[in-house]
C-alpha positions in Angstrom: 15.5 53.0 -8.9 17.1 52.4 -5.5 15.8 54.8 -2.9 18.0 53.5 0.0 20.3 56.2 1.3 23.8 54.6 1.7 25.9 55.7 4.6 28.9 54.3 6.4 26.6 52.6 8.9 24.4 50.8 6.3 26.1 47.6 7.5 26.4 48.6 11.1 29.0 47.6 13.7 27.3 46.5 16.9 29.0 46.2 20.2 27.7 43.2 22.1 28.9 44.6 25.4 25.6 46.5 25.3 23.8 43.2 25.5 26.1 41.2 27.8 26.7 44.0 30.4 23.8 46.4 29.9 20.6 46.8 31.9 17.2 46.0 30.5 16.9 49.4 28.8 20.4 48.9 27.2 19.4 45.4 26.0 16.2 46.7 24.4 18.1 49.5 22.6 20.6 47.0 21.3 17.8 44.7 20.1 16.3 47.6 18.3 19.6 48.2 16.5 19.6 44.5 15.6 16.2 44.7 14.1 17.2 47.8 12.1 20.3 46.0 10.7 18.4 43.0 9.5 15.4 45.0 8.2 17.6 47.2 6.1 20.8 45.5 4.8 20.3 42.0 6.4 23.9 42.3 7.6 25.9 43.6 10.6 29.3 43.2 12.2 29.6 42.3 15.8 32.4 43.0 18.2 33.0 42.0 21.9 31.1 38.8 21.0 32.7 36.7 23.7 34.5 34.2 21.4 38.1 34.0 22.6 40.7 35.2 20.1 42.7 32.0 20.5 39.7 29.8 19.5 39.4 31.8 16.3 43.1 32.0 15.5 43.7 28.3 16.2 41.1 27.2 13.7 42.3 29.8 11.2 45.9 28.4 11.5 44.7 24.8 11.2 42.6 25.7 8.1 45.6 27.3 6.5 47.7 24.2 7.3 45.1 21.9 5.8 44.7 23.9 2.6 48.5 24.1 2.2 48.7 20.3 2.1 49.4 18.6 -1.2 46.3 17.3 -3.0 47.1 13.7 -2.3 46.8 14.4 1.4 43.5 16.2 1.1 41.7 13.9 -1.4 41.3 11.0 1.1 38.9 13.4 2.9 37.0 14.4 -0.3 33.3 14.7 0.1 31.1 11.9 -1.3 28.3 14.3 -2.2 27.8 17.8 -3.5 27.9 20.2 -0.5 28.2 17.2 1.8 30.7 16.9 4.7 34.3 16.7 3.6 36.8 18.4 1.2 35.6 20.0 -2.0 38.0 20.8 -4.8 37.8 23.9 -7.0 35.5 23.6 -9.9 32.6 21.9 -8.1 30.5 24.9 -7.2 28.9 28.0 -8.8 26.8 30.0 -6.4 25.9 32.8 -8.9 22.1 33.0 -8.7 22.0 34.9 -12.0 23.1 32.3 -14.5 24.6 33.5 -17.7 26.0 32.0 -20.8 29.5 32.2 -19.2 30.5 28.7 -18.1 32.5 29.4 -14.9 33.0 28.2 -11.4 33.8 29.7 -8.0 37.5 30.1 -7.5 37.8 28.5 -4.1 38.1 25.1 -2.4 36.6 24.3 1.0 36.0 21.7 3.7 32.6 21.3 5.3 31.8 19.9 8.7 28.0 19.3 8.6 26.2 18.3 11.7 22.8 17.6 13.1 24.2 17.4 16.6 25.6 20.0 18.9 29.2 19.0 18.6 31.5 17.9 15.8 32.4 14.8 17.9 28.8 13.6 18.1 28.4 14.0 14.3 31.7 12.2 13.5 31.7 8.8 15.1 35.4 8.4 14.2 38.1 11.1 14.0 39.0 9.6 10.6 36.1 11.5 9.2 38.0 14.7 9.1 41.7 15.6 8.8 43.5 15.4 12.2 44.8 18.9 11.7 41.3 20.2 11.9 39.4 17.9 14.2 40.0 19.2 17.8 40.2 22.9 17.0 37.0 22.7 14.8 35.2 20.9 17.7 36.2 23.7 20.1 35.2 26.4 17.6 31.9 24.7 16.9 31.0 24.5 20.6 31.9 28.2 21.1 29.9 29.4 18.1 26.9 27.3 19.2 26.8 29.3 22.5 27.0 32.5 20.5 24.2 31.4 18.3 21.9 30.8 21.3 22.7 34.4 22.4 21.7 35.7 19.0 18.3 33.8 19.4 17.6 35.7 22.6 18.5 39.0 21.0 16.3 38.2 18.1 13.3 37.5 20.3 13.5 40.9 21.8 14.3 42.6 18.5 10.9 41.4 17.1 9.0 41.7 20.4 8.5 38.0 20.6 8.1 35.9 23.8 11.5 34.6 25.1 12.4 31.3 23.6 10.5 31.8 20.3 13.6 31.7 18.1 14.9 28.6 19.9 11.6 26.8 19.6 11.4 27.6 15.8 14.8 25.9 15.5 14.6 23.0 17.9 11.0 22.0 17.8 11.3 21.0 14.1 13.8 18.3 14.4 17.5 18.5 15.4 18.9 21.9 14.1 21.1 21.6 11.1 24.4 23.5 11.4 27.5 23.6 9.1 31.0 24.8 9.6 32.6 25.6 6.3 36.3 26.6 5.9 37.0 28.2 2.6 40.3 28.9 0.8 40.1 31.6 -1.8 43.5 30.8 -3.3 45.7 33.3 -5.0 44.5 34.3 -8.5 46.9 35.0 -11.3 46.6 38.1 -13.5 45.3 35.9 -16.3 42.5 34.5 -14.1 41.7 38.0 -12.8 41.3 39.3 -16.3 39.2 36.4 -17.5 35.5 37.3 -18.1 33.3 35.8 -15.5 36.0 35.0 -12.9 34.4 35.0 -9.4 35.3 34.0 -5.9 31.7 33.2 -5.0 28.9 34.5 -7.2 25.9 36.5 -6.0 23.6 34.4 -3.8 21.6 34.4 -0.6 22.2 32.0 2.3 19.7 29.2 2.7 18.9 28.9 6.4 19.2 31.0 9.6 22.1 33.1 10.7 25.5 32.9 9.0 28.3 33.8 11.3 31.5 34.6 9.3 35.0 35.0 10.5 37.5 36.1 7.8 40.9 37.6 7.6 41.8 41.2 6.5 41.6 40.6 2.8 38.6 42.4 1.2 36.1 41.0 -1.2 32.8 40.5 0.5 30.0 42.7 -0.9 26.3 43.1 -0.1 23.6 44.1 -2.6 21.4 47.1 -2.0 17.8 47.3 -3.0 14.6 45.3 -3.1 15.0 41.7 -4.2 12.3 39.4 -5.5 12.4 35.8 -4.4 10.5 32.7 -5.5 11.0 29.1 -6.6 11.4 29.8 -10.4 13.8 32.7 -10.3 16.0 34.9 -8.1 15.2 38.3 -9.5 17.4 41.2 -8.4 16.2 44.8 -8.5 19.5 46.3 -7.3 22.4 47.9 -9.0 24.8 48.7 -6.2 27.1 46.6 -4.1 28.4 47.7 -0.7 31.8 46.3 0.5 32.0 44.9 4.0 35.2 46.0 5.6 37.0 43.0 7.2 38.0 43.2 10.9 40.0 40.4 12.5 38.4 40.7 15.9 34.8 40.8 14.6 32.2 38.5 13.1 30.0 39.4 10.1 26.5 38.1 10.7 23.8 37.9 8.0 20.3 36.4 7.8 19.5 33.5 5.6 16.3 32.7 3.6 14.4 31.1 6.5 14.5 34.4 8.4 13.2 36.2 5.3 10.3 33.8 5.2 9.6 33.6 8.9 9.5 37.4 9.2 7.4 37.7 6.0 10.1 39.8 4.4 10.6 42.1 7.3 14.2 40.9 7.6 16.3 40.7 4.5 18.1 37.7 3.2 20.5 39.8 1.1 22.3 38.8 -2.0 26.1 38.9 -1.4 29.2 37.9 -3.3 33.0 37.6 -2.9 34.7 39.5 -5.7 38.0 38.4 -7.3 41.2 39.6 -5.5 44.8 38.5 -6.2 45.5 37.9 -2.5 44.7 34.7 -0.8 41.7 34.9 1.5 40.6 32.3 4.1 37.2 32.4 5.8 35.5 30.4 8.5 31.7 30.3 8.0 29.3 28.9 10.6 25.9 28.3 9.0 23.0 27.9 11.4 19.6 26.5 10.6 16.4 24.9 11.9 15.5 21.2 11.9 14.7 19.5 8.6 11.0 19.6 9.4 10.9 23.4 9.7 8.7 25.0 7.0 9.2 28.1 4.9 5.5 29.0 5.3 5.7 29.3 9.1 5.6 32.9 10.5 6.6 34.6 13.7 3.6 36.0 15.4 4.7 39.7 15.7 3.4 43.0 14.3 6.4 43.4 12.0 5.8 40.0 10.4 2.0 40.2 10.0 0.2 41.2 6.8 -0.3 39.6 3.4 1.9 36.6 2.8 4.7 37.8 0.5 5.8 34.3 -0.4 2.7 32.3 -1.1 4.5 30.1 -3.7 7.2 29.0 -1.3 5.8 26.3 0.9 8.1 23.4 1.8 10.1 22.0 4.6 13.8 22.7 5.0 15.0 19.5 3.6 13.1 20.1 0.4 14.1 23.8 0.3 17.8 22.9 0.9 17.7 20.4 -1.9 16.3 22.9 -4.3 18.9 25.5 -3.4 21.7 23.0 -3.7 20.6 22.1 -7.2 21.2 25.6 -8.3 24.8 25.8 -7.0 26.6 22.9 -8.8 28.7 23.6 -11.9 29.1 20.0 -13.1 32.6 21.0 -14.1 34.4 18.7 -11.6 32.8 15.7 -9.9 
């Protein structure tokens, strides 16, 4: 049975002006709200985050332009590997962690800009690696989100009463941090598709790495699971029976914690299951995934009171490269290659 009391603030909206413009007491109170959000739902919405509206709108418009192109203009940029950089057609992915006998796929297509450098430009030696519609605006967005990510590290240090720089060192001392910008087109679904058993936008899953910073339009669909959730290498076992919708807001980001934050905090912070439910309307999202270097380990722990105690995940002991490969192996449909 779920004992969590659900309120309108279960997935809270946090105003980052309290951090940017507050005194030390205000910063501490904001950090406490941050800790509460990630130790309960694992999600929050942030406003007044400092990312200019034109940086967001320019990339959104470019993404829409790209996805509106005919297939023959997108396929030259098709990824050479599953979840690798490049364009991914519909039919390649199934993120539903709870596999059933229903053979389905996620009804979306996407383009990924993966990087182990701080800018898109450093990752892509030639602009031919990504469609010219996207290149410059994606680079600008990437640089701006990188700055926001570093702010979130500082907030996180204070939220867990850690020495300043702890989150940064956990990311950067284990190899070059791995980040990914993924633009997703949840295309229009027909009445027939909506009525088909098993139709999903993106199935229930957790994110793999650190923070996920999501910018979406005003079309609903994102839902977060409520309740305790087991997690090990042989199964993803839910104990929840309720989903809470996340209300979209154009001037905000939705931020959630990935699996590495679950492990590093010994379960104090949640890496919550979430999904995108079928809707007839088109929905475009811009997702900036953040993560540590490939040498970072799941069995590392932050040295803080909230993270101490018996190891809750003794069976999960690997570096990020191994962990990422395992999670990727669970997300392919094999339908379209």
